[in-house]
ROTI-538558 format. One record per residue (C-alpha): residue in three letters; residue number from 1; x negated, z negated, y. Coordinates in nm, 3 decimals. Layout:
ROTI-538558
 rest  nr      c1      c3      c2
  ALA NUM       X       Z       Y
...
end
This chain:
ROTI-538558
 rest  nr      c1      c3      c2
  UNK   1  -4.786 -11.650   3.691
  UNK   2  -4.908 -12.007   3.662
  UNK   3  -5.267 -12.123   3.712
  UNK   4  -5.371 -12.084   3.346
  UNK   5  -5.220 -11.735   3.322
  UNK   6  -5.405 -11.631   3.640
  UNK   7  -5.732 -11.762   3.497
  UNK   8  -5.683 -11.581   3.165
  UNK   9  -5.593 -11.257   3.345
  UNK  10  -5.911 -11.289   3.552
  UNK  11  -6.122 -11.338   3.238
  UNK  12  -5.957 -11.037   3.071
  UNK  13  -6.030 -10.819   3.375
  UNK  14  -6.393 -10.928   3.354
  UNK  15  -6.411 -10.854   2.980
  UNK  16  -6.119 -10.661   2.821
  UNK  17  -6.265 -10.729   2.474
  UNK  18  -6.294 -11.106   2.512
  UNK  19  -6.180 -11.296   2.202
  UNK  20  -5.912 -11.563   2.200
  UNK  21  -6.178 -11.814   2.090
  UNK  22  -6.380 -11.738   2.404
  UNK  23  -6.065 -11.751   2.616
  UNK  24  -5.988 -12.095   2.475
  UNK  25  -6.341 -12.222   2.539
  UNK  26  -6.359 -12.092   2.896
  UNK  27  -6.016 -12.226   2.992
  UNK  28  -6.031 -12.558   2.808
  UNK  29  -5.726 -12.465   2.601
  UNK  30  -5.670 -12.468   2.228
  UNK  31  -5.678 -12.128   2.061
  UNK  32  -5.303 -12.141   1.996
  UNK  33  -5.233 -12.228   2.360
  UNK  34  -5.455 -11.942   2.480
  UNK  35  -5.268 -11.707   2.244
  UNK  36  -4.940 -11.829   2.390
  UNK  37  -5.053 -11.750   2.744
  UNK  38  -5.174 -11.405   2.633
  UNK  39  -4.831 -11.337   2.481
  UNK  40  -4.667 -11.443   2.807
  UNK  41  -4.888 -11.203   3.005
  UNK  42  -4.796 -10.921   2.766
  UNK  43  -4.424 -10.993   2.817
  UNK  44  -4.477 -10.985   3.194
  UNK  45  -4.651 -10.650   3.166
  UNK  46  -4.976 -10.784   3.313
  UNK  47  -5.165 -10.667   3.003
  UNK  48  -5.051 -10.407   2.754
  UNK  49  -5.132 -10.564   2.419
  UNK  50  -5.426 -10.570   2.181
  UNK  51  -5.773 -10.513   2.326
  UNK  52  -5.614 -10.645   2.647
  UNK  53  -5.562 -10.302   2.800
  UNK  54  -5.477 -10.348   3.165
  UNK  55  -5.213 -10.117   3.321
  UNK  56  -5.343  -9.880   3.588
  UNK  57  -5.226 -10.020   3.918
  UNK  58  -5.023  -9.771   4.119
  UNK  59  -4.871  -9.808   4.463
  UNK  60  -4.543  -9.656   4.343
  UNK  61  -4.385  -9.570   4.011
  UNK  62  -4.094  -9.324   4.018
  UNK  63  -3.846  -9.352   3.732
  UNK  64  -3.586  -9.090   3.644
  UNK  65  -3.538  -8.717   3.627
  UNK  66  -3.783  -8.429   3.586
  UNK  67  -3.607  -8.095   3.554
  UNK  68  -3.657  -7.725   3.590
  UNK  69  -3.492  -7.625   3.920
  UNK  70  -3.338  -7.283   3.944
  UNK  71  -3.201  -7.153   4.274
  UNK  72  -2.988  -6.846   4.329
  UNK  73  -2.921  -6.759   4.694
  UNK  74  -2.659  -6.498   4.784
  UNK  75  -2.756  -6.216   5.018
  UNK  76  -2.413  -6.190   5.184
  UNK  77  -2.114  -6.424   5.213
  UNK  78  -2.043  -6.596   4.880
  UNK  79  -1.728  -6.470   4.710
  UNK  80  -1.580  -6.663   4.417
  UNK  81  -1.438  -6.492   4.109
  UNK  82  -1.675  -6.197   4.126
  UNK  83  -2.044  -6.104   4.100
  UNK  84  -2.257  -6.172   4.410
  UNK  85  -2.589  -6.001   4.487
  UNK  86  -2.867  -6.257   4.529
  UNK  87  -3.224  -6.352   4.449
  UNK  88  -3.348  -6.632   4.228
  UNK  89  -3.646  -6.864   4.196
  UNK  90  -3.763  -7.135   3.959
  UNK  91  -3.965  -7.450   4.032
  UNK  92  -4.033  -7.801   3.912
  UNK  93  -3.757  -8.044   4.010
  UNK  94  -3.580  -8.368   3.929
  UNK  95  -3.523  -8.643   4.186
  UNK  96  -3.784  -8.892   4.059
  UNK  97  -4.035  -8.613   3.992
  UNK  98  -3.985  -8.459   4.337
  UNK  99  -4.029  -8.795   4.508
  UNK 100  -4.344  -8.863   4.307
  UNK 101  -4.496  -8.525   4.398
  UNK 102  -4.414  -8.574   4.766
  UNK 103  -4.582  -8.916   4.755
  UNK 104  -4.887  -8.774   4.582
  UNK 105  -4.917  -8.499   4.840
  UNK 106  -4.920  -8.747   5.131
  UNK 107  -5.187  -8.962   4.971
  UNK 108  -4.992  -9.230   4.784
  UNK 109  -5.117  -9.329   4.438
  UNK 110  -4.800  -9.271   4.235
  UNK 111  -4.692  -9.254   3.871
  UNK 112  -4.392  -9.086   3.707
  UNK 113  -4.184  -9.225   3.421
  UNK 114  -3.955  -8.957   3.283
  UNK 115  -3.864  -8.775   2.962
  UNK 116  -3.882  -8.403   2.889
  UNK 117  -3.821  -8.195   2.578
  UNK 118  -4.083  -8.075   2.333
  UNK 119  -4.045  -7.724   2.471
  UNK 120  -4.241  -7.489   2.695
  UNK 121  -4.050  -7.600   3.005
  UNK 122  -4.122  -7.967   2.944
  UNK 123  -4.494  -7.904   2.900
  UNK 124  -4.495  -7.684   3.211
  UNK 125  -4.334  -7.965   3.414
  UNK 126  -4.589  -8.223   3.299
  UNK 127  -4.887  -7.990   3.344
  UNK 128  -4.784  -7.904   3.699
  UNK 129  -4.692  -8.259   3.802
  UNK 130  -5.010  -8.427   3.676
  UNK 131  -5.204  -8.258   3.956
  UNK 132  -5.029  -8.493   4.200
  UNK 133  -4.932  -8.807   4.006
  UNK 134  -5.010  -9.007   3.694
  UNK 135  -4.778  -8.886   3.416
  UNK 136  -4.902  -9.151   3.171
  UNK 137  -4.567  -9.336   3.162
  UNK 138  -4.379  -9.012   3.080
  UNK 139  -4.311  -8.875   2.733
  UNK 140  -4.184  -8.572   2.548
  UNK 141  -3.894  -8.623   2.307
  UNK 142  -3.881  -8.422   1.987
  UNK 143  -3.591  -8.184   1.932
  UNK 144  -3.460  -8.231   2.286
  UNK 145  -3.423  -7.975   2.562
  UNK 146  -3.580  -8.035   2.904
  UNK 147  -3.329  -8.096   3.181
  UNK 148  -3.230  -7.809   3.410
  UNK 149  -3.069  -7.795   3.753
  UNK 150  -2.922  -7.470   3.885
  UNK 151  -2.814  -7.444   4.250
  UNK 152  -2.615  -7.161   4.405
  UNK 153  -2.698  -7.137   4.775
  UNK 154  -2.504  -6.982   5.060
  UNK 155  -2.668  -6.717   5.276
  UNK 156  -2.778  -6.985   5.526
  UNK 157  -2.942  -7.195   5.254
  UNK 158  -2.666  -7.456   5.222
  UNK 159  -2.568  -7.545   4.866
  UNK 160  -2.235  -7.402   4.744
  UNK 161  -2.238  -7.548   4.393
  UNK 162  -2.490  -7.687   4.145
  UNK 163  -2.491  -7.720   3.767
  UNK 164  -2.698  -7.977   3.579
  UNK 165  -2.791  -8.010   3.210
  UNK 166  -2.930  -8.363   3.184
  UNK 167  -2.831  -8.458   2.829
  UNK 168  -3.188  -8.555   2.744
  UNK 169  -3.166  -8.868   2.961
  UNK 170  -2.905  -9.017   2.728
  UNK 171  -3.194  -9.074   2.485
  UNK 172  -3.365  -9.320   2.722
  UNK 173  -3.326  -9.683   2.611
  UNK 174  -3.401 -10.031   2.741
  UNK 175  -3.665 -10.058   2.469
  UNK 176  -3.843  -9.755   2.615
  UNK 177  -3.853  -9.920   2.958
  UNK 178  -3.977 -10.248   2.813
  UNK 179  -4.262 -10.079   2.625
  UNK 180  -4.384  -9.937   2.955
  UNK 181  -4.303 -10.239   3.170
  UNK 182  -4.669 -10.289   3.258
  UNK 183  -4.651  -9.985   3.485
  UNK 184  -4.364 -10.142   3.681
  UNK 185  -4.521 -10.487   3.691
  UNK 186  -4.839 -10.350   3.849
  UNK 187  -4.664 -10.135   4.114
  UNK 188  -4.606 -10.226   4.478
  UNK 189  -4.275 -10.037   4.475
  UNK 190  -4.045  -9.901   4.204
  UNK 191  -3.827  -9.600   4.286
  UNK 192  -3.533  -9.547   4.050
  UNK 193  -3.292  -9.254   4.042
  UNK 194  -2.963  -9.269   3.851
  UNK 195  -3.030  -9.013   3.578
  UNK 196  -3.087  -9.272   3.304
  UNK 197  -2.801  -9.455   3.122
  UNK 198  -2.612  -9.735   3.299
  UNK 199  -2.751 -10.013   3.078
  UNK 200  -3.107  -9.897   3.148
  UNK 201  -3.041  -9.896   3.523
  UNK 202  -2.887 -10.245   3.516
  UNK 203  -3.172 -10.383   3.306
  UNK 204  -3.438 -10.235   3.534
  UNK 205  -3.268 -10.374   3.847
  UNK 206  -3.237 -10.719   3.692
  UNK 207  -3.598 -10.725   3.572
  UNK 208  -3.729 -10.615   3.912
  UNK 209  -3.527 -10.894   4.075
  UNK 210  -3.659 -11.153   3.828
  UNK 211  -4.019 -11.048   3.891
  UNK 212  -3.979 -10.991   4.268
  UNK 213  -4.082 -10.624   4.243
  UNK 214  -3.957 -10.422   4.544
  UNK 215  -3.707 -10.162   4.423
  UNK 216  -3.570  -9.850   4.588
  UNK 217  -3.265  -9.677   4.439
  UNK 218  -3.175  -9.320   4.521
  UNK 219  -2.855  -9.191   4.355
  UNK 220  -2.860  -8.841   4.212
  UNK 221  -2.494  -8.760   4.282
  UNK 222  -2.160  -8.920   4.365
  UNK 223  -2.077  -8.909   3.992
  UNK 224  -2.399  -9.073   3.875
  UNK 225  -2.397  -9.342   4.144
  UNK 226  -2.107  -9.495   3.951
  UNK 227  -2.353  -9.591   3.676
  UNK 228  -2.503  -9.857   3.903
  UNK 229  -2.395 -10.219   3.840
  UNK 230  -2.163 -10.395   4.084
  UNK 231  -2.432 -10.648   4.164
  UNK 232  -2.720 -10.483   4.350
  UNK 233  -2.919 -10.801   4.405
  UNK 234  -3.285 -10.712   4.365
  UNK 235  -3.246 -10.374   4.537
  UNK 236  -3.474 -10.354   4.841
  UNK 237  -3.370 -10.004   4.951
  UNK 238  -3.054  -9.806   4.872
  UNK 239  -3.080  -9.451   5.005
  UNK 240  -2.775  -9.228   4.959
  UNK 241  -2.592  -8.934   5.111
  UNK 242  -2.237  -8.958   5.246
  UNK 243  -2.055  -8.880   4.921
  UNK 244  -2.275  -9.116   4.718
  UNK 245  -2.224  -9.392   4.974
  UNK 246  -1.846  -9.342   4.964
  UNK 247  -1.843  -9.364   4.584
  UNK 248  -2.060  -9.676   4.584
  UNK 249  -1.894  -9.862   4.871
  UNK 250  -1.533  -9.755   4.827
  UNK 251  -1.521  -9.673   5.199
  UNK 252  -1.395  -9.328   5.302
  UNK 253  -1.628  -9.203   5.575
  UNK 254  -1.442  -9.013   5.846
  UNK 255  -1.632  -9.110   6.160
  UNK 256  -1.961  -9.266   6.267
  UNK 257  -1.822  -9.619   6.247
  UNK 258  -1.731  -9.562   5.883
  UNK 259  -2.095  -9.497   5.799
  UNK 260  -2.179  -9.850   5.907
  UNK 261  -1.876  -9.992   5.726
  UNK 262  -1.994  -9.819   5.409
  UNK 263  -2.350  -9.946   5.458
  UNK 264  -2.223 -10.299   5.517
  UNK 265  -2.018 -10.286   5.196
  UNK 266  -2.331 -10.185   5.004
  UNK 267  -2.526 -10.469   5.164
  UNK 268  -2.255 -10.707   5.046
  UNK 269  -2.324 -10.588   4.690
  UNK 270  -2.677 -10.725   4.722
  UNK 271  -2.896 -10.446   4.861
  UNK 272  -3.129 -10.550   5.143
  UNK 273  -3.163 -10.220   5.330
  UNK 274  -2.926  -9.923   5.327
  UNK 275  -2.986  -9.570   5.453
  UNK 276  -2.706  -9.311   5.452
  UNK 277  -2.791  -8.951   5.529
  UNK 278  -2.557  -8.725   5.728
  UNK 279  -2.700  -8.378   5.671
  UNK 280  -2.786  -8.205   5.999
  UNK 281  -2.661  -8.511   6.189
  UNK 282  -2.947  -8.729   6.069
  UNK 283  -2.895  -9.071   5.917
  UNK 284  -2.777  -9.425   5.975
  UNK 285  -2.961  -9.738   5.864
  UNK 286  -2.849 -10.098   5.823
  UNK 287  -3.029 -10.407   5.692
  UNK 288  -2.939 -10.763   5.604
  UNK 289  -3.162 -10.871   5.893
  UNK 290  -2.918 -10.702   6.130
  UNK 291  -3.130 -10.393   6.200
  UNK 292  -2.894 -10.100   6.248
  UNK 293  -2.903  -9.764   6.415
  UNK 294  -2.864  -9.387   6.409
  UNK 295  -3.157  -9.148   6.381
  UNK 296  -3.098  -8.789   6.490
  UNK 297  -3.311  -8.513   6.338
  UNK 298  -3.540  -8.283   6.535
  UNK 299  -3.435  -7.919   6.536
  UNK 300  -3.620  -7.698   6.290
  UNK 301  -3.551  -7.359   6.133
  UNK 302  -3.388  -7.436   5.798
  UNK 303  -3.508  -7.225   5.507
  UNK 304  -3.357  -7.430   5.221
  UNK 305  -3.201  -7.778   5.206
  UNK 306  -3.287  -7.840   4.839
  UNK 307  -3.531  -8.130   4.804
  UNK 308  -3.492  -8.258   5.160
  UNK 309  -3.331  -8.581   5.043
  UNK 310  -3.610  -8.644   4.792
  UNK 311  -3.880  -8.601   5.056
  UNK 312  -3.687  -8.837   5.285
  UNK 313  -3.706  -9.106   5.017
  UNK 314  -4.079  -9.042   4.972
  UNK 315  -4.137  -9.080   5.345
  UNK 316  -3.937  -9.402   5.362
  UNK 317  -4.135  -9.536   5.066
  UNK 318  -4.455  -9.447   5.251
  UNK 319  -4.332  -9.643   5.552
  UNK 320  -4.240  -9.939   5.332
  UNK 321  -4.589  -9.946   5.179
  UNK 322  -4.742  -9.940   5.527
  UNK 323  -4.531 -10.239   5.633
  UNK 324  -4.315 -10.052   5.885
  UNK 325  -3.972 -10.173   5.996
  UNK 326  -3.663  -9.990   5.873
  UNK 327  -3.633  -9.764   6.181
  UNK 328  -3.994  -9.647   6.174
  UNK 329  -3.987  -9.603   5.795
  UNK 330  -3.681  -9.379   5.842
  UNK 331  -3.870  -9.178   6.104
  UNK 332  -4.145  -9.111   5.850
  UNK 333  -3.880  -9.017   5.596
  UNK 334  -3.709  -8.781   5.837
  UNK 335  -4.042  -8.618   5.921
  UNK 336  -4.105  -8.546   5.551
  UNK 337  -3.751  -8.413   5.521
  UNK 338  -3.789  -8.174   5.815
  UNK 339  -4.112  -8.037   5.668
  UNK 340  -3.930  -7.971   5.339
  UNK 341  -3.641  -7.794   5.513
  UNK 342  -3.886  -7.532   5.639
  UNK 343  -3.984  -7.425   5.287
  UNK 344  -3.800  -7.239   5.013
  UNK 345  -3.975  -7.467   4.762
  UNK 346  -3.815  -7.796   4.649
  UNK 347  -4.139  -7.970   4.750
  UNK 348  -4.314  -7.800   5.040
  UNK 349  -4.666  -7.701   4.919
  UNK 350  -4.785  -7.733   5.281
  UNK 351  -4.706  -8.106   5.286
  UNK 352  -5.007  -8.336   5.310
  UNK 353  -5.110  -8.646   5.502
  UNK 354  -5.247  -8.448   5.797
  UNK 355  -4.934  -8.231   5.822
  UNK 356  -4.720  -8.546   5.808
  UNK 357  -4.911  -8.707   6.093
  UNK 358  -4.898  -8.392   6.307
  UNK 359  -4.525  -8.343   6.250
  UNK 360  -4.450  -8.710   6.319
  UNK 361  -4.625  -8.687   6.658
  UNK 362  -4.438  -8.366   6.732
  UNK 363  -4.093  -8.497   6.636
  UNK 364  -4.118  -8.858   6.757
  UNK 365  -4.340  -8.865   7.065
end
């Protein structure tokens, strides 16, 4: 923003119903010039249009999926081609939604931008989620079905296979993002999963770069990571698992050195900081500033791995907001992840700021 835009924004904050005549008089501008600056502020997302409605400032806005998660865990060894005894559960899910709830639980002021169907499941998702985050940027789409994710888990809690119905996200457009750009413009960090169409992802990355808005990307799967543009300039954090990193970097990971080769290839695409998770072997991190290392996880009793990656991202985002370096931010992320592993829920209901602090001291003395 230039000096005149900053002055007009200040006047609007003081009086959201101020007229353009009064704006012109108090800034020494002509009415047409004042109108031009107001239009510029609307395009930047600093104000949301007539009556000069200001966007609610949030620390983080999470953009992407909100689904109904269904888990079926086998009682004995999984056998393919036949029926397996097991037990099932249902919970709120979706990468962006999970991250947002985790952030809300640890005290971060977060918002969620997603789409759900005009069905019972979509309303249930929004009603549950609004207890933790602002769902104002989200919307229900008529005659669409809410996304679902069904995971089949081995006896030890490891995922055997998962099925996803995410057709609703094909309805998301660049225009939809632009109409809600004020939420992004007022955030300290944008977190973007890869559920939305490729053109929407590319547009959001480009706009965040143009407006210097910190951006964290977390791929949903090795298939959906391919929707990302080749140029990742403007991406502050890229957090992926091994398969997603391989698909994005083109580097086959067969040993520890390959993790860093993959991370370096992603940095060369434009990302500033890269984190690659390695399951029960922890994670590696690499930044353009030359920070690099391996972080091993503390040992905990694993109940269910579902959602652990989402809580890791939330913890790293927390560290970013607190100004921590990449290693310490990853420690916070790993702490959140370990708390999630100890719950059968996708987001551990026991997670809160106090639990996070206690676990961090326990794991990283």
